N, C-alpha and C positions, 0 to 999 in steps of 0.2 A: 546566311553567312555565319551567324553566331553558332548555329547547330554544327555546321561543317568545321569551323575552327575548333569548337569544343571537342568534336570527335577526334580530330588530329591530335589534340593535347592528351585526350584519354588514351589514344594509341601509344603515345610517347611515354606515358607514366608506367605502362606495363611492358614496355618493349625489352625483349631479351633476344639477341641475334641467334641464340641456339634453340630457343623453345617457341618464340612468337610465331604464330601463323595468322594469316589474315582472317580466316573463318574457323574459329575455335571457340565453341560456346563456354569453354572454361575461362575465357579471358574477357576482360571488361569491354574492350573495343568491339568485339563481335556482338556481345549482348546489347551494347548501346546502338549498334547498327540495326539490330532487330527492333529496338524501341523506336528508332527514328522511322523505319519503314512502317511500323504499326501506327505511328502517329499520323501518317498520311491517310491511312484508312479512317482513323478517328476524325480527321479534318473533313473528309468527304461526308461522313455521317452527320457531323455537326452542321455543315453548310446545307445539307439536304433537308433538314428539319425546318418547319415553319418557325419564324422568329418569335411569334407570340407564345410558342410552346414553352420557352425558357422562363418567361414571366409567369405564365399560367401555372406551371408545375414547380415553381421555385420552392414552395413550402414542402413538397414531397421530397425534393432533392435534399433539402436541409434536414428533414427528419431521418432520411436514409443515412446521411453523413454522420449524424449523431449516434445512430444505432451502430454503425461501423466503428466509431470511436469508442463507444462503450463496450463493444464486443471484444476489444483488444485485451481488456482485463480478464477475460475468460479464455480466449483462443489466441491471443497475441504471442508473438515471439520476441524474446528479449535480446536486443543487440546493442552493444556499447552502453549498457546500463539503462536503456529505455525500452519499455514494452510498447513499441510504436509500429510494429509490422505484423502483417499476416504472411505466413510462409506457405507457398505452394511449390514444393520441390525446390528447384534452383531459383525460382522467382519469388521475390518478396514484394508485398504491396504495402505502402504507407498511406492509410486513409486520411491523414492530416493534410496531405497535398490536395486531395479532392474536396476536403471540407472547406478550403479557402474559396473554391469556386461556388459551392453551395451557399456559403455564408454571404458571398458577394451578391448572389442572385436574390436571396431573401432580404438582404440589407437594402438593395436597390428597390425591391418591390414595396417594402414597408415604408421606406423613406420617401418614395414617390407618391404614396397614397395621399389623397386630399384630406383625409381624416387625421393626418399626422402633422404636427407643427413642432419642430424640435426647439423652438424658442420657449415652448412650454416644458417645464421640468418633468412632468409625468410622461409626456411623449418621448422626451429625450431618454429617460430611464428605460422605456420599453425598447428603444433601438439599441441602447447599450446592453440590455439583457440578451439580445440576439447575438451580440459579439461575445458576451461573457460566458455563455453556455459552452460553446466549443472550446474556448480558452480554458475553462475549468477542467474539461475532460483531457485536454492535451497536456496541461501542466501536471496532471496526476501521473502521466506516463513515466518519468517526466521528460518533457521536450520544450525547454524554455525558448529555444530558437524559433520554433514554429509559433509559439504564443506571441513573440515580439512582432511577428508579421501582422497580427490583428490590430496593432496600434496604428496601422496605415489607414484604418477606417476613420480615425479622428480627423484626418485631413479633409475627407469628404464631408463630414458633419460640419466642419468649419466653413467649407465652400458652400454648403447648402443652407447656411443661415444660423448655425449654432452661435449662441451669444459668445463674444470674445472672452467674457469672464471665465467660462469653462476652460477654454484653451489656455488662458493665463494661469488658472489653478493647476492644470496638468504640467505646464512648463515649470511653474513655481515648485511643485512637489518634487519633480525630478532634479531641479537645480539645488534645492535645499538638501535633498537626500545625499547627493554627490558632495556638496560643500561640507556637510556634517561629517561625512566619512573622511574627507581630505583634511579639514582644518579643525574639527572638533566641535562639540555642542556649544560651549560658551562663546567661542570666537564667531561661529556662524550666527548665533542669536544677536550678538553685539553689532555685527556688520549689517544684519537685516534690519534691526531697530534703527540704525543710523540711516539706512536707505528709506525706511518708512517715514522718518522725520523729514527727510529731504522731499519726499513725495508730498507730505502735508504742507510744507513750506511753499512748494511750487504751486499747489492748488490754491493756497491762500492768496498768493500773488495774483493769480488769474481771476479768482471769484470772490475774494475777500471773505472766504468762508473756510474754516478748518474742518476737514472731513474726519471727525473723531471716530465715527462709526466704522468707516472703511479702514482707518488706521488700526483700530482695536481688532477688527476681524483679521487683518493681515498678520498682526503680531500673534494672535491666537493660533492661526494656522501654522505659523513659523514654529511656535513652541511645541505644538503637537507633533509636527513632522520631525523636528530635531530630536525630541525626546523619544520618539518611537523608532528612529533610524537604527539605533543599537539593537533593539529587540528584533527588528526585521532582518538585519544583517546577520545576527548571530543565531537566531532561532529558525528563520524561514530559509535563508540561503544555506545550501549544502557546502561542505568544506571546499570542494573544488571550485565552486562559484566564488567563495570568499577569497580563495587564492588568486583567481583570475582578476577580481576587482582590486585586490591588494597590489598586484603587479601592474595593472593598468593605471591606477591612480598613484602608484609609488607610495603606498601607505606605510610600508615598513622601511625604517631608516637603517636597519641592520644590513650591511653590505653582504655578509655571508648568507643571511636569510634571502635577500633578493637574488643572489646567485643561485641558491638552491631552488627558488621558485622558477627561475628561468629554465632550469633543467627539468622541472616537473610540470607544474601548471602552465608555464609559459614556453614549454618545449616546442609546441607546434608553431607558435608565433615566431619564436627565435629562428627556427629552421626555415620558415616561409620567408621571413625578412632576408635571411642569408641567401636563399635561392634566388629571390627576385633581384637583389642587389648584385649578385654575381653575374647576372645577365648583361648588365651595363646598358649601353645604348642600342646595340644591334643584336645582342644575344649570342649564345654559343653555337646556335645552329640546330636544326631539326635532328632529334635523337642524340644530341651531343651534351645534354645537360647532365653534369656529373652528380649533382645532388638528387636529381630525378632518377637516374639510373641506380644510385646507391640506396634509394628508398629512405632518405633522411626525413622527408616530410610525411607525417602520417596522414591518411585519408586524402592523398594527393589527387586521386581521381574524382573525388566528390567535392567536399567543401573547400579544399585547397588547390583546386585545379588551376587557379589563376597563377600559382607559383610556377607551374610548368611553362605557361606562356611567357612569364617574366624571365625565366632562366634561359629558355631556348630562343625566344624571339625578341627579348630585350624591351627597351622603352618604346621602340617603334611598334612592336606587337601589342603591348598592353595599351598603348595610346589608341591604336586602331580599334581594339575591342571596346574601350571606354567610349569612343566616339560613336561606334555602332549602337551601343546601348542608349546613349544620349539621343541619337537620331530616332531610335525606336520609341523612346518615351515621349519625345516632342511630337512625333507623328500621332501617337495614340492620344495625346493631350488635345491635339488639333481635332481629331475625329470625335472625341468626347464633347468638345465645345460646340460642334455643329449639329449635334443631335437635337431633334425637335421633341422627342419623347423624354420625359423626366426619368423614366426607368432606364432607358438607354444611356442617358447622360450620366446618371449616378453609377451605373454598372461600369461604364467606360472609365470614370474616375477611379473606381475601385481597382480596375485592371492596372491603370497607371501607378497607383499608390502601392499596390502589392509588389509589382515589379521593381519600383523605385526602392522600396525598403530592402528587398532581396539584394539588389545591385549594390546599394551603398553599404549595407551591413557586411556583406560577404567580402567585398574588396577592402573595406575599412578594417575588418578583422585580419585579413591576410597580410596587410602592410603594417599592422600594429597600431592603428589609430583607435580601434575599438577592442574590447575584450573578446576572447574566443567564444563564439556562439555557433552552434551547429546549424548552418543555414546554407543551402546550395545557391550557386550562381545560375539564374534562369537560362534555359536553352543551352547550357554550357557544361554544367557538372554531370557526372555519370548518375544514372538512376532512371528507371522506367516510370516510377510514380511521379517524380518531379517533372519529367519531360511531358508525360501525359497530362498532368495537372495544369502545367503552364500552357500547353496546347489547347486544352479545353477552355481555360480562362481567356485566352487571346481570341480564339476563333469563334467562340460564342459572341464576343463583342463585334467581330467582323461580320457575323451573320446579322446581328442587330443593326449594324451600320448600313448593311446592304438593303435593309428593308425600311430605312428611315422615311423614304418618300411615301411608301405604302401606309406607314403608320400615320403620317401627317394627313394623307388623303382620307383615311378612315376616320380620324378624329374630326376633320373638317366636315365630313358628310354627316356624322352623328350630331 
């Protein structure tokens, strides 16, 4: 249903009553139709292969994906400022979409190994290195949107027994970074020291012991992050990234500057918000979207496809798609929970987490809750690499799920 609704929206984004034809390979909807048909062939191949094949050869898949990512720096094509595609005539392939699948497979294989205990720091670092290698190659393209997706693996690590302290440090880092940008270094440090003292007082009341060591460690981390935020923001972030953060967090109090940012760095978000809000409750109707027809929203067939749905089908249409995604994620979560094999379960959670990040970030970006990040809506946005990548990700898990009884019987026999 998501693929079909997505195709209808892609058709609407490029519709012109004078030039649009149903089968014209120069138009996005025809190319997407070809991608959908080829995905069915891919599904048949995936389901026809023995389930153990995916676990057994996960290392090979991962190495191939890294080679493809590294090859971009020699043979890649630059599009929208990122060298992230291989070009084969009219078709472009983005290997980062397939690297997610390969990383999920090797991640599940390593994490399910009896020799790995992620409560041990060395083992945890080995797992994190698996995630970091493709992230490093992707961020050099640069493609920060794809890198963000790899943060989804943190959820699985926590689910599989990672110490809550590591999760706390990650959340603390992100919170302090944003707070420092928003409120300033000194204000953030004062607030955090106050909260640390409250923590110490609360522990003392419970245990009659003041946790000086923990308090000192927290304050040290706070100082390090707050003092390094400015360096990261100004030296690591590119100008357009800084503009997007500035607009998202309202960092600039200059009204003129903010208005300028909305017309430059925030132009996509402003137009997408306007398109969705103009749809109202019921929408303007199929092929009746004025902003869609006028081409006001850039990249509307890919990352901003949700705006077409909002303008033409309104709140009813967007709510339907959100419900469909929610049901899909809940169903996959249920399937992951019932796996008897640790590899199957971890891979299933990887599928859920990757789709969840894509879903939340894309829609959050389109409606202005999150800064602009180039990330597609799964099974919905235009793109062969994205559709094939998500198809592989999903149906490999369905193949694993179909064999869960065989896996249990084999393990029991041995």
